[in-house]
C-alpha positions in Angstrom: -9.3 -11.4 -38.1 -10.4 -9.0 -40.7 -8.5 -9.8 -43.9 -7.8 -6.5 -45.0 -6.5 -5.4 -41.4 -4.2 -8.3 -41.5 -2.8 -7.2 -44.8 -2.1 -3.7 -43.4 -0.3 -4.6 -40.3 2.7 -2.4 -40.5 6.3 -3.4 -40.0 8.4 -1.6 -37.4 10.3 1.7 -38.8 13.9 1.7 -38.4 13.8 4.6 -35.7 10.8 3.2 -33.8 11.2 1.9 -30.2 9.8 -1.6 -29.7 7.2 -0.3 -26.9 6.1 2.7 -29.5 5.7 0.0 -32.2 3.5 -2.1 -29.8 1.6 1.0 -29.1 1.2 1.8 -32.6 -0.3 -1.5 -33.4 -2.6 -1.5 -30.3 -4.0 2.0 -31.7 -4.4 0.3 -35.1 -6.4 -2.6 -33.6 -8.6 -0.2 -31.4 -9.7 1.7 -34.4 -10.7 -1.6 -36.1 -12.5 -3.2 -33.3 -15.3 -1.4 -31.3 -14.8 -0.2 -27.7 -17.8 -2.7 -26.8 -15.9 -5.8 -28.3 -12.9 -4.8 -26.6 -14.6 -4.1 -23.3 -16.4 -7.6 -23.6 -12.8 -9.1 -23.3 -11.5 -6.6 -20.5 -9.0 -5.2 -23.0 -7.5 -1.9 -21.9 -4.3 -1.3 -23.6 -1.5 -0.3 -21.5 0.3 3.5 -22.6 3.9 3.3 -23.7 4.7 5.6 -20.6 3.1 3.4 -18.2 4.8 0.2 -19.7 8.2 2.0 -19.2 7.5 2.8 -15.6 6.2 -0.7 -14.7 9.5 -2.3 -16.2 11.7 0.3 -14.2 10.5 -1.2 -11.0 12.2 -4.6 -11.6 15.8 -5.2 -10.4 17.5 -7.0 -13.2 20.8 -8.5 -12.6 20.1 -11.8 -13.9 22.2 -13.2 -17.0 19.3 -15.8 -17.7 15.9 -14.7 -17.6 12.3 -16.1 -18.1 9.6 -13.5 -18.4 5.8 -14.2 -18.4 3.2 -11.9 -19.7 -0.3 -13.2 -19.3 -2.8 -11.4 -21.2 -0.3 -9.9 -23.6 -2.5 -7.9 -26.0 0.0 -6.5 -28.7 2.9 -7.2 -26.4 3.7 -3.6 -25.3 4.9 -4.7 -21.8 7.0 -7.4 -23.1 8.6 -4.8 -25.6 9.0 -2.4 -22.8 11.0 -5.0 -20.9 13.1 -5.8 -24.0 14.0 -2.3 -24.4 15.4 -2.0 -20.9 17.5 -5.2 -21.7 18.9 -3.5 -24.6 20.5 -1.2 -22.4 21.3 -3.7 -19.7 24.5 -5.5 -20.8 24.2 -8.1 -18.3 21.5 -10.5 -19.7 22.6 -13.4 -22.1 19.6 -15.5 -22.4 15.7 -14.6 -22.6 12.8 -16.8 -22.7 9.4 -15.0 -23.1 6.0 -16.7 -22.5 3.0 -14.8 -23.4 -0.8 -15.8 -23.1 -3.3 -14.1 -25.4 -6.6 -15.8 -26.2 -8.0 -13.2 -28.7 -7.2 -14.6 -32.2 -7.9 -11.2 -33.7 -4.8 -9.7 -31.9 -2.3 -12.5 -32.4 -0.9 -11.3 -35.6 -0.1 -8.1 -34.0 1.4 -9.6 -31.0 3.6 -11.9 -33.3 4.8 -9.0 -35.1 5.9 -7.3 -31.9 7.7 -10.4 -30.4 9.5 -11.0 -33.6 11.0 -7.5 -33.5 11.9 -7.9 -29.9 13.5 -11.1 -30.9 15.3 -9.7 -33.7 16.5 -6.5 -31.9 17.7 -8.4 -28.8 19.6 -11.0 -31.1 21.4 -8.4 -32.8 22.9 -7.3 -29.3 24.0 -10.8 -29.0 21.3 -12.2 -26.6 19.8 -15.7 -27.2 16.0 -15.2 -27.3 13.0 -17.6 -27.5 9.5 -16.8 -27.2 6.2 -18.9 -26.7 2.8 -17.6 -27.5 0.3 -19.6 -25.7 -3.2 -19.1 -27.6 -5.2 -20.1 -24.6 -6.8 -19.2 -21.1 -4.2 -18.3 -18.9 -6.0 -19.4 -15.5 -7.1 -22.7 -17.0 -4.0 -23.7 -18.7 -2.1 -23.1 -15.4 -4.6 -24.9 -13.1 -2.1 -27.2 -11.6 -0.5 -24.5 -9.9 -3.5 -24.4 -7.6 -3.9 -28.1 -7.1 -2.5 -29.5 -3.7 -1.7 -32.8 -5.2 1.6 -33.5 -7.2 -0.2 -36.1 -9.1 -1.5 -33.4 -11.4 2.2 -32.8 -12.5 2.8 -36.4 -13.6 6.5 -36.0 -12.5 6.9 -32.7 -14.4 8.8 -29.7 -13.0 6.6 -26.6 -12.6 7.9 -23.9 -14.7 8.5 -20.7 -12.6 9.5 -17.2 -13.5 12.0 -14.5 -12.7 9.7 -11.7 -14.0 5.9 -11.4 -14.4 4.6 -8.1 -15.8 0.8 -7.9 -16.7 -2.1 -5.5 -17.4 -4.7 -8.3 -16.9 -8.2 -8.2 -18.3 -10.7 -6.7 -16.2 -14.4 -8.3 -16.1 -16.5 -10.0 -13.7 -16.9 -13.6 -13.9 -19.7 -16.1 -12.6 -18.8 -17.8 -9.6 -19.5 -21.1 -11.3 -17.1 -20.3 -14.2 -14.3 -22.7 -14.6 -11.9 -20.1 -13.7 -13.6 -19.5 -10.3 -13.9 -23.2 -9.8 -10.3 -23.7 -10.3 -9.4 -21.0 -7.7 -12.3 -21.4 -5.4 -10.5 -20.9 -2.2 -9.8 -17.2 -2.7 -13.4 -16.5 -4.0 -16.0 -14.4 -2.4 -19.1 -13.1 -4.0 -18.7 -12.4 -7.7 -14.9 -12.4 -8.7 -13.1 -10.4 -11.2 -10.6 -12.1 -13.6 -7.9 -9.8 -12.7 -7.5 -10.9 -9.0 -7.1 -14.4 -10.4 -4.3 -13.4 -12.8 -2.5 -11.7 -9.8 -2.9 -15.0 -7.6 -1.9 -17.3 -10.4 1.2 -15.2 -11.0 2.2 -15.0 -7.4 2.1 -19.0 -7.7 4.4 -18.9 -10.7 7.2 -16.8 -9.5 10.4 -18.6 -8.4 12.2 -18.0 -5.0 13.4 -14.7 -6.1 10.8 -13.6 -8.5 9.1 -10.1 -9.0 5.8 -9.3 -10.5 4.7 -5.9 -11.5 0.8 -5.7 -12.4 -1.4 -2.6 -13.0 -4.9 -3.2 -11.8 -8.0 -1.6 -10.2 -7.3 -0.8 -6.6 -10.7 -2.5 -5.6 -8.8 -5.6 -4.3 -7.4 -3.5 -1.4 -10.5 -3.6 0.8 -14.0 -4.8 0.6 -15.7 -8.2 1.6 -15.6 -9.6 -2.1 -11.6 -9.5 -1.9 -11.1 -10.6 1.8 -10.1 -14.3 0.9 -8.0 -13.0 -2.1 -6.1 -10.5 0.2 -5.5 -13.0 2.8 -4.1 -15.7 0.2 -2.1 -13.2 -1.8 -0.3 -11.8 1.2 0.6 -15.3 2.4 2.3 -15.9 -0.9 3.9 -12.2 -2.0 5.5 -9.3 -0.4 4.4 -5.9 -1.8 7.6 -3.8 -2.1 6.2 -0.9 -4.4 2.7 0.9 -4.9 2.3 3.7 -7.4 -1.0 5.6 -7.5 -2.3 8.2 -10.1 -3.8 11.6 -8.8 -5.9 11.7 -11.9 -7.9 8.5 -12.8 -8.9 9.9 -16.3 -5.6 9.7 -18.3 -4.4 6.4 -17.7 -6.3 4.5 -20.3 -8.2 5.9 -23.2 -11.7 4.2 -22.5 -13.9 6.4 -20.5 -15.3 3.1 -19.0 -12.4 2.8 -16.7 -14.0 4.2 -13.5 -12.0 2.4 -11.0 -8.8 4.0 -9.5 -5.9 2.1 -11.0 -2.5 1.3 -9.2 0.8 -0.2 -10.2 1.9 -2.7 -7.7 5.3 -4.7 -7.3 5.6 -7.7 -5.2 8.1 -10.5 -4.8 8.0 -14.0 -3.6 7.3 -14.1 0.2 10.3 -15.6 1.9 9.5 -17.3 5.4 12.7 -16.2 6.9 12.2 -12.7 5.6 10.1 -10.0 7.6 8.4 -7.5 5.5 9.8 -4.1 6.2 9.3 -1.1 4.3 6.9 -0.2 1.2 7.7 2.5 -1.3 4.3 4.4 -2.2 4.7 6.6 -5.2 2.4 9.1 -6.7 2.3 10.9 -10.2 -0.2 13.2 -11.6 -1.0 11.2 -14.4 0.6 8.6 -16.8 3.4 10.9 -18.0 5.0 10.5 -14.6 6.2 14.0 -14.1 6.7 15.2 -10.5 6.6 11.7 -8.9 6.4 12.0 -5.2 7.9 9.1 -3.1 7.1 8.0 0.4 8.8 5.0 2.4 6.1 3.6 4.6 6.4 0.9 7.4 4.7 -2.3 5.9 2.4 -2.7 9.0 0.9 0.9 8.2 0.0 -0.5 4.7 -0.7 -4.1 5.4 -3.4 -3.5 8.2 -4.8 -6.6 10.2 -8.0 -6.0 12.1 -10.7 -8.4 13.4 -9.7 -11.3 11.2 -9.5 -9.1 8.1 -6.5 -7.8 6.2 -6.4 -4.5 4.3 -3.9 -2.7 1.8 -4.1 1.1 2.7 -2.1 3.7 0.8 -1.1 6.7 2.4 0.7 9.2 0.5 2.0 11.8 2.9 3.4 11.8 6.5 0.1 13.4 7.4 -1.9 10.3 5.9 0.3 8.2 8.2 -0.2 10.4 11.2 -4.0 10.3 10.7 -4.1 6.4 10.2 -2.3 6.2 13.6 -4.9 8.6 15.3 -8.1 6.9 13.9 -6.6 3.4 14.4 -6.4 4.3 18.1 -10.1 5.0 18.2 -11.8 2.2 20.3 -15.1 1.5 18.7 -16.8 0.7 15.4 -20.5 0.9 14.6 -21.3 -2.5 15.7 -19.6 -1.9 19.2 -21.7 1.2 19.6 -24.9 -0.9 19.2 -25.3 0.6 15.5 -25.6 -0.9 12.0 -25.4 0.6 8.5 -27.7 -0.6 5.6 -28.5 0.0 2.2 -31.5 1.8 0.9 -34.1 -0.9 -0.1 -35.8 0.9 -2.9 -34.3 0.1 -6.3 -36.0 2.2 -8.5 -36.4 0.0 -11.6 -37.7 -3.0 -9.5 -40.2 -0.8 -7.8 -41.1 1.5 -10.8 -44.7 0.7 -10.7 -45.0 2.1 -7.2 -42.9 5.4 -7.8 -44.5 8.7 -8.1 -43.3 12.2 -9.3 -45.0 14.1 -6.5 -46.4 13.3 -3.1 -50.1 12.3 -3.2 -52.8 11.6 -0.8 -54.7 9.0 -3.0 -52.8 6.8 -3.3 -51.1 7.3 0.0 -47.3 8.0 -0.5 -44.3 9.2 1.3 -41.2 10.9 0.2 -38.4 8.8 -1.5 -35.1 10.0 -0.6 -32.1 10.0 -3.1 -28.5 11.2 -3.0 -29.5 14.6 -4.4 -31.9 15.2 -1.3 -28.7 15.4 0.9 -27.7 19.0 1.2 -24.7 19.9 3.6 -25.9 17.8 6.9 -29.5 18.1 6.1 -32.2 16.1 4.3 -34.3 18.5 1.8 -36.8 16.1 0.6 -38.3 19.1 -1.7 -35.4 18.9 -3.9 -36.5 17.3 -7.2 -34.4 16.1 -10.1 -35.7 15.3 -13.5 -36.7 11.7 -14.3 -36.1 10.9 -10.5 -39.3 9.8 -8.5 -39.9 11.9 -5.4 -42.5 9.7 -3.8 -43.2 6.0 -3.2 -46.7 4.5 -2.7 -47.7 3.1 0.7 -49.3 -0.4 0.3 -48.9 -3.9 1.3 -46.6 -4.4 -1.7 -44.1 -1.8 -0.7 -44.3 -2.4 3.2 -41.1 -4.3 3.1 -39.4 -1.3 1.3 -40.4 1.5 3.6 -38.6 2.4 6.9 -40.0 4.0 10.0 -39.1 7.5 10.3 -36.4 7.5 13.2 -33.2 9.8 13.4 -30.8 8.4 10.6 -27.3 9.2 9.3 -27.7 8.9 5.6 -24.4 8.4 3.5 -23.9 8.4 -0.2 -22.9 5.2 -1.6 -21.1 7.1 -4.6 -19.3 10.3 -5.2 -18.1 11.5 -8.6 -14.7 11.7 -9.3 -14.5 15.3 -9.3 -16.0 15.8 -5.9 -13.7 17.1 -3.1 -14.5 14.2 -0.7 -15.5 10.7 -1.0 -17.8 10.6 2.4 -20.8 12.7 2.4 -23.3 12.4 5.2 -26.5 14.1 6.5 -29.1 13.6 9.3 -32.6 12.7 8.6 -34.3 14.3 12.0 -37.5 12.6 13.0 -38.7 15.8 14.4 -38.4 17.6 11.0 -40.0 14.9 9.1 -43.8 14.9 9.2 -44.2 11.4 8.1 -44.4 7.9 9.6 -42.5 6.1 7.0 -39.9 7.0 4.3 -38.2 5.4 1.3 -34.4 5.6 0.8 -33.2 4.8 -2.7 -30.6 2.1 -3.1 -27.8 4.5 -3.9 -27.8 5.9 -0.1 -26.6 3.9 2.8 -28.3 4.8 6.2 -27.0 4.3 9.8 -29.5 3.4 12.5 -30.0 1.9 16.0 -31.5 -1.5 15.6 -34.4 -1.8 18.3 -33.9 1.8 19.3 -33.2 5.4 17.9 -30.3 7.4 17.6 -30.5 10.5 19.8 -30.1 13.8 17.7 -26.7 14.5 18.9 -25.5 11.0 18.5 -26.7 11.5 14.9 -24.8 14.8 14.2 -21.8 13.5 16.0 -21.4 10.5 13.6 -22.4 12.5 10.5 -20.0 15.3 11.6 -17.1 12.8 11.9 -18.0 11.1 8.3 -17.9 14.7 6.9 -14.5 15.8 8.2 -11.2 15.8 6.1 -9.6 13.9 8.5 -11.9 10.7 8.1 -12.0 11.5 4.3 -8.1 11.1 4.3 -8.3 7.9 6.3 -11.1 6.5 3.8 -9.0 7.5 0.9 -6.0 5.3 2.2 -8.2 2.6 2.2 -10.5 2.8 -0.6 -9.6 4.2 -4.2 -13.2 3.5 -5.4 -15.9 6.2 -5.9 -18.4 3.7 -4.5 -18.7 3.8 -0.5 -19.3 0.4 0.6 -21.2 -0.4 3.8 -18.4 -2.9 4.7 -15.9 -0.2 4.6 -18.0 1.9 6.9 -18.6 -1.0 9.3 -14.7 -1.3 9.8 -14.2 2.3 10.3 -12.8 3.0 13.8 -14.9 5.8 15.7 -14.4 7.5 19.1 -16.1 6.5 22.5 -19.9 7.4 22.5 -19.4 10.5 24.9 -17.0 12.2 22.5 -19.3 11.4 19.5 -22.2 13.2 21.6 -20.1 16.2 22.4 -19.3 16.6 18.9 -22.8 16.1 17.9 -23.9 18.6 20.6 -21.3 21.3 19.6 -22.3 21.0 15.8 -26.2 20.8 16.3 -26.1 23.9 18.7 -24.0 25.9 16.3 -27.0 26.2 13.9 -24.7 26.8 11.1 -24.4 23.0 10.1 -27.0 23.6 7.3 -24.8 26.2 5.5 -21.3 24.7 6.0 -19.2 24.6 9.3 -15.5 24.0 10.2 -16.1 20.4 11.1 -12.4 19.6 11.4 -11.8 22.5 13.9 -14.6 21.2 16.1 -13.6 17.7 16.3 -9.9 18.6 16.5 -10.7 20.7 19.6 -12.9 18.0 21.2 -10.7 15.0 20.5 -7.3 16.9 21.1 -6.1 16.5 17.8 -3.4 18.6 16.3 -3.6 18.9 12.6 -2.9 22.0 11.0 -5.9 23.2 8.7 -3.7 24.1 5.7 -2.1 20.7 5.7 -5.5 18.9 5.8 -6.8 20.9 2.8 -3.9 20.0 0.5 
């Protein structure tokens, strides 16, 4: 630790709350150590208001409490918990265990925990705290072993309450943490999911855990094993989401949508019933809306997978029920979705700013070439190649020109919709081949060709507010994964063709069209337009 900073760590002011003190120290630490250094450790400090809200989700009737805060940072979550105990009047004994393996932040954490201990002891509580200066997952790997021999007769420590803002960064599948918890690893794991799983294993029979994490674990192939494992161990009781993802953490690098989740130890005899979903505009928690939802509307099982969906209104639930009743997926319609094969930096030597005859080249389509429901290959963007050479080296990167539905893989945080789909029409594209850049997914018919009206039917569905609301309930990320589109329910093919015919023949699809109205009419849906646009 920088010596000059160590000497400057301020003591808590007389009129300063415990969480406010922890936040002041985290701000001091953040000014001293670069964003890059903190990002390397996955450090994103929890704001005081968020900490207080997280603690408010706990039910705390206990006289004796054992609290765990893995990845403690400056201890703001523990401090907020202790502040609540100050007004509790029921708790008599408190043991605090915290994990923090960043040596630079340990003096800050110690100052906060000493303040918590002093304040609570003044109120008459017996308080003990332990700081574990080690890796949380590796230190507790015995909780993930199936043999009692690892315990050597010891009794595992279990916790009444676990609260955490875990670190957030990808780890290698061969890392010691991933190896310890390999039964819930798919693809490249993120450390935060391992913290959640381990904590669920360390709860006592009546224990509760509250975490703030990215929402990415709720869907997607990489977290499939994790979801299956976690939901066998824990019962989700509360989910809180934020309307704005910009204001929760100060660092701009936090692009994921974050959620606060409360879960308790799952008891075999207890059947999950209701889940409370709440939403606030930002970290100030003004005008919180709440919705009580049936557990099965959130924890959704289909085709051997399990998803965590987050509807935020009665309309969202109604949409979930309607779309869940649709009989098909892309696979059942004989279709597939793939990711554009042209990765620009890997194919850089074959990319061209303009179409050329010598060397022979074909258009390279990016997200910016998707305008409304059409493909406009003539739209150029600075520093983006517009064409790709045709050669033996690029043969595997080029697609034969057919009717395709192109879907943007990313949407910006400010865009109204998550899903954007356009139709590439073979009849309007005067080339034999085409390059599709890696930020675009494309829906196609293996061994055949989508008809024009099938392509327009699928693209129209993906562009509706109805599907967008369904998708937002499932996915809080700006990235649109092909896996999520594969699992999306779709109507039967005849209705898809009716939708496509109505849209294509309207001739106004290039300039925008009331897709919701067309689809609602054909499928017999009864959603008010005003409600959909809220």
